[in-house]
VEXSEDREN-479120 format. One record per residue (C-alpha): residue number from 1; residue in three letters; x, y, z. Coordinates in Angstrom, 3 decimals. Layout:
BEGIN
pos code u v w
NUM ALA X Y Z
...
! end
This chain:
BEGIN
pos code u v w
1 MET 106.298 150.297 117.013
2 PRO 106.121 151.799 120.562
3 PRO 109.344 151.626 122.633
4 LEU 109.859 148.739 125.079
5 VAL 110.890 151.204 127.730
6 ALA 110.023 154.930 127.960
7 LEU 110.924 157.276 130.777
8 GLU 109.467 160.791 130.512
9 ASP 110.765 163.516 132.828
10 VAL 111.237 160.969 135.638
11 THR 112.388 162.115 139.065
12 VAL 113.014 159.911 142.133
13 LEU 113.384 161.573 145.493
14 ARG 114.958 160.167 148.671
15 SER 115.002 162.305 151.797
16 GLY 114.306 165.285 149.546
17 LYS 117.182 164.666 147.247
18 ALA 116.797 163.843 143.601
19 ILE 118.440 160.435 142.942
20 ILE 117.022 160.565 139.435
21 ASP 116.457 164.052 138.104
22 ARG 114.044 164.680 135.184
23 LEU 115.285 161.728 133.159
24 SER 113.829 161.055 129.689
25 TRP 114.982 157.936 127.757
26 SER 113.579 155.175 125.598
27 VAL 114.623 151.693 124.483
28 ASN 113.332 150.162 121.257
29 ILE 113.094 146.556 120.060
30 GLY 116.413 145.057 118.937
31 GLU 118.570 147.462 121.008
32 ARG 121.205 146.340 123.487
33 TRP 121.849 149.111 126.064
34 VAL 124.497 149.713 128.661
35 ILE 124.229 152.288 131.458
36 ILE 127.424 153.804 132.828
37 GLY 128.369 156.686 135.116
38 PRO 130.210 157.645 138.345
39 ASN 129.300 156.167 141.691
40 GLY 125.933 157.560 142.914
41 ALA 124.820 158.508 139.335
42 GLY 121.579 156.624 139.717
43 LYS 122.302 153.572 137.514
44 THR 120.885 150.899 139.843
45 THR 117.901 153.151 140.610
46 VAL 116.992 153.138 136.935
47 LEU 117.023 149.334 136.956
48 SER 114.788 149.342 140.072
49 LEU 112.288 151.508 138.123
50 LEU 112.364 149.206 135.119
51 SER 111.813 146.152 137.275
52 SER 108.831 147.791 138.917
53 TYR 110.468 147.484 142.382
54 LEU 110.461 151.283 142.633
55 PHE 108.038 153.946 141.530
56 PRO 108.934 157.458 140.324
57 SER 108.212 160.471 142.559
58 SER 107.127 162.277 139.379
59 GLY 107.133 161.671 135.601
60 SER 106.108 158.580 133.713
61 VAL 107.678 155.124 133.367
62 SER 106.345 152.782 130.673
63 ILE 107.576 149.190 130.532
64 LEU 106.517 146.861 127.748
65 GLY 103.504 148.995 127.076
66 ASP 102.338 149.294 130.691
67 THR 102.699 152.412 132.763
68 LEU 103.874 152.106 136.383
69 GLY 101.030 152.930 138.742
70 ARG 98.315 151.985 136.261
71 VAL 98.857 148.258 136.240
72 ASP 99.605 145.587 138.808
73 SER 103.385 145.516 139.091
74 ALA 103.301 141.752 139.412
75 GLU 102.304 141.593 135.774
76 ILE 105.390 143.587 134.759
77 LYS 107.677 141.491 136.957
78 MET 106.572 138.314 135.104
79 ARG 107.758 139.873 131.848
80 VAL 111.059 141.327 133.031
81 GLY 114.097 139.292 134.024
82 MET 116.602 140.854 136.400
83 THR 119.901 139.792 137.854
84 SER 121.387 141.753 140.682
85 ALA 123.462 141.174 143.858
86 SER 120.515 142.591 145.777
87 LEU 118.418 139.531 144.971
88 LEU 120.820 137.141 146.669
89 SER 119.468 137.894 150.129
90 LEU 115.974 136.694 148.994
91 LEU 117.193 133.172 148.156
92 PRO 116.934 130.332 150.668
93 GLU 120.339 129.227 151.940
94 ASP 119.673 125.506 151.272
95 GLU 118.260 125.905 147.777
96 ARG 119.602 123.725 144.964
97 VAL 120.892 125.377 141.804
98 GLY 118.254 123.635 139.688
99 ASP 115.448 124.888 141.884
100 ILE 116.888 128.395 141.981
101 VAL 116.322 128.573 138.225
102 LEU 113.022 126.575 138.180
103 SER 111.291 128.690 140.774
104 SER 111.710 131.772 138.605
105 ALA 109.000 130.385 136.333
106 TYR 106.559 131.240 139.094
107 ALA 108.391 134.471 140.160
108 VAL 109.122 133.092 143.558
109 PHE 112.366 132.808 145.582
110 GLY 112.449 129.152 146.760
111 ARG 110.624 126.058 145.725
112 TRP 107.545 125.070 147.698
113 ASN 104.623 123.096 146.243
114 GLU 104.640 124.270 142.707
115 GLU 104.190 121.791 139.946
116 TYR 106.767 121.962 137.116
117 ASP 106.159 120.270 133.788
118 PRO 108.831 118.635 131.539
119 TRP 109.038 121.903 129.503
120 ASP 110.116 123.768 132.623
121 GLU 112.751 121.112 133.475
122 SER 114.060 121.135 129.904
123 ARG 114.235 124.954 129.743
124 SER 116.035 125.117 133.105
125 SER 118.624 122.584 131.965
126 ALA 119.124 124.349 128.583
127 LEU 119.748 127.710 130.290
128 LEU 122.186 126.265 132.721
129 ALA 124.023 124.621 129.809
130 THR 124.046 127.879 127.856
131 LEU 125.695 129.623 130.841
132 GLY 128.155 126.789 131.326
133 VAL 126.908 125.538 134.699
134 LYS 124.618 122.588 133.918
135 GLU 126.875 120.268 135.932
136 LEU 126.084 122.296 139.070
137 ARG 122.353 121.569 138.930
138 ASP 122.304 119.566 142.185
139 ARG 124.724 121.739 144.156
140 LEU 123.570 124.070 146.870
141 PHE 123.629 127.582 145.490
142 PHE 125.592 129.130 148.344
143 THR 128.483 126.657 147.912
144 LEU 129.213 128.134 144.452
145 SER 131.941 130.578 143.452
146 GLU 130.985 134.179 142.664
147 GLY 131.369 133.466 138.922
148 GLU 129.133 130.397 139.140
149 LYS 126.532 132.353 141.077
150 LYS 126.492 135.055 138.438
151 ARG 125.769 132.535 135.704
152 VAL 123.059 130.799 137.655
153 MET 121.324 134.094 138.422
154 ILE 121.317 135.013 134.762
155 ALA 119.778 131.597 133.864
156 ARG 117.167 132.297 136.586
157 ALA 116.444 135.760 135.104
158 LEU 115.920 134.101 131.664
159 MET 113.741 131.172 132.934
160 PRO 110.334 132.895 132.426
161 ASP 111.283 133.872 128.839
162 PRO 111.220 137.606 129.639
163 GLU 110.713 140.333 127.048
164 LEU 113.297 142.491 128.790
165 LEU 116.515 141.437 130.598
166 LEU 118.089 143.730 133.173
167 MET 121.643 142.992 134.369
168 ASP 123.156 144.936 137.238
169 GLU 126.974 144.629 137.091
170 PRO 126.915 140.980 135.976
171 ALA 130.722 140.716 135.828
172 ALA 131.497 142.612 139.084
173 GLY 133.840 140.774 141.409
174 LEU 135.001 138.222 138.896
175 ASP 138.647 137.405 138.075
176 LEU 139.758 138.004 134.484
177 GLY 139.067 134.535 133.261
178 GLY 135.602 134.449 134.842
179 ARG 134.779 137.935 133.497
180 GLU 135.755 137.198 129.965
181 ASP 134.001 133.834 129.871
182 LEU 130.737 135.340 131.195
183 LEU 130.917 138.331 128.793
184 GLN 131.400 136.032 125.878
185 ARG 128.373 133.959 126.845
186 ILE 126.271 137.138 127.340
187 SER 127.326 138.416 123.866
188 ALA 126.592 135.098 122.221
189 PHE 123.187 134.853 123.809
190 ALA 122.332 138.464 122.991
191 ALA 123.174 137.930 119.369
192 ASP 120.334 135.422 119.024
193 PRO 117.433 137.220 117.264
194 SER 115.035 135.690 119.680
195 ALA 116.822 136.937 122.765
196 PRO 115.114 139.611 124.801
197 ALA 116.174 143.235 124.777
198 THR 118.959 143.856 127.353
199 ILE 119.937 146.687 129.571
200 THR 123.235 146.243 131.472
201 VAL 124.625 148.466 134.245
202 THR 128.384 148.534 134.779
203 HIS 131.059 150.724 136.346
204 HIS 133.778 149.585 133.969
205 LEU 134.044 149.938 130.212
206 GLU 135.872 146.613 129.964
207 GLU 132.663 144.963 131.234
208 ILE 130.470 146.212 128.358
209 PRO 129.523 143.083 126.325
210 ALA 130.430 143.066 122.640
211 GLY 127.399 143.701 120.503
212 THR 126.043 146.431 122.780
213 SER 124.297 148.925 120.447
214 HIS 123.405 151.939 122.720
215 ILE 124.625 153.690 125.815
216 LEU 122.981 155.848 128.521
217 VAL 125.483 157.921 130.563
218 LEU 124.286 159.164 133.872
219 LYS 125.762 161.836 136.179
220 SER 124.049 163.022 139.383
221 GLY 120.758 161.394 138.326
222 ARG 120.645 163.132 134.984
223 SER 121.275 162.050 131.382
224 PHE 124.739 163.185 130.579
225 ALA 124.760 161.547 127.109
226 GLN 122.752 158.836 125.340
227 GLY 122.564 157.274 121.924
228 PRO 124.279 154.757 119.647
229 ILE 127.401 153.581 121.484
230 GLY 129.772 154.212 118.499
231 ALA 128.868 157.837 118.293
232 THR 128.249 158.560 121.993
233 LEU 131.121 156.843 123.740
234 THR 134.074 159.068 123.047
235 SER 137.297 160.164 124.731
236 GLU 135.931 163.693 124.998
237 MET 132.698 162.626 126.611
238 LEU 134.501 160.397 129.185
239 SER 136.979 163.080 130.042
240 GLU 134.207 165.612 130.700
241 LEU 132.177 163.005 132.671
242 TYR 135.002 162.024 135.011
243 GLY 136.867 165.254 135.100
244 ILE 140.269 163.898 133.951
245 PRO 141.787 163.504 130.516
246 LEU 140.906 159.969 129.252
247 GLN 141.740 158.170 125.990
248 LEU 139.162 155.699 124.855
249 GLY 140.248 152.535 122.987
250 SER 138.358 149.613 121.419
251 HIS 139.108 146.193 120.073
252 LEU 136.634 143.667 118.507
253 GLY 133.643 145.488 119.982
254 ARG 135.138 145.847 123.497
255 TYR 136.140 149.106 125.116
256 PHE 138.726 150.369 127.526
257 ALA 139.970 153.805 128.718
258 ARG 143.240 155.064 130.125
259 ALA 144.304 158.409 131.704
260 ILE 146.560 160.542 129.536
! end
């Protein structure tokens, strides 16, 4: 079967500088990817490409069988769920949590005059329950804690039943308890055979969800390493990537690293 995502020799230029530099990479059905790398490596830019909010300066980006620039990007957006801090500014300040999730069925930010059927209502409630925030349905979104907002935004991303789920630092800014609870829920959801393919960006190895199958490592916009996570994520690779001696450890499918 063709890959869900395929980048071929992709470059993204900003002010003449290559933010992404000749990147080739593919994601296949059933794979769970994480993208890591130093600050400025291009991680979030890759997600912007995959969500069709950004087009490459050169090269080819194929998403779910469609090539950017050859199809209406709105069609791609309907098939890709994304959660990112950058989306928060698009949400109305007085929106209820339930409507934040429901409105995603129409790919809009804010409920207007759309008609939602009982299936939409049921799916919204089920997703909020899966993420542990069903009781917050009638709260105003901007009264929530950071952890609660993260869960609601993941539920919103899943509302249209996407074929691909993109998560940009889903656990960033959470305390230890909030982080671990969220990562457990992400892992449990991703383990469902019917769950969409996932690509997660993170700065920290501790935030890689258990069950992640593959890793893309970026440095200065280029692929530094990529492949199955067990073979690719090593102490030697991390030490070279960050320029200091690092020792990788793992426990129950979770990773951590310390300087040595």
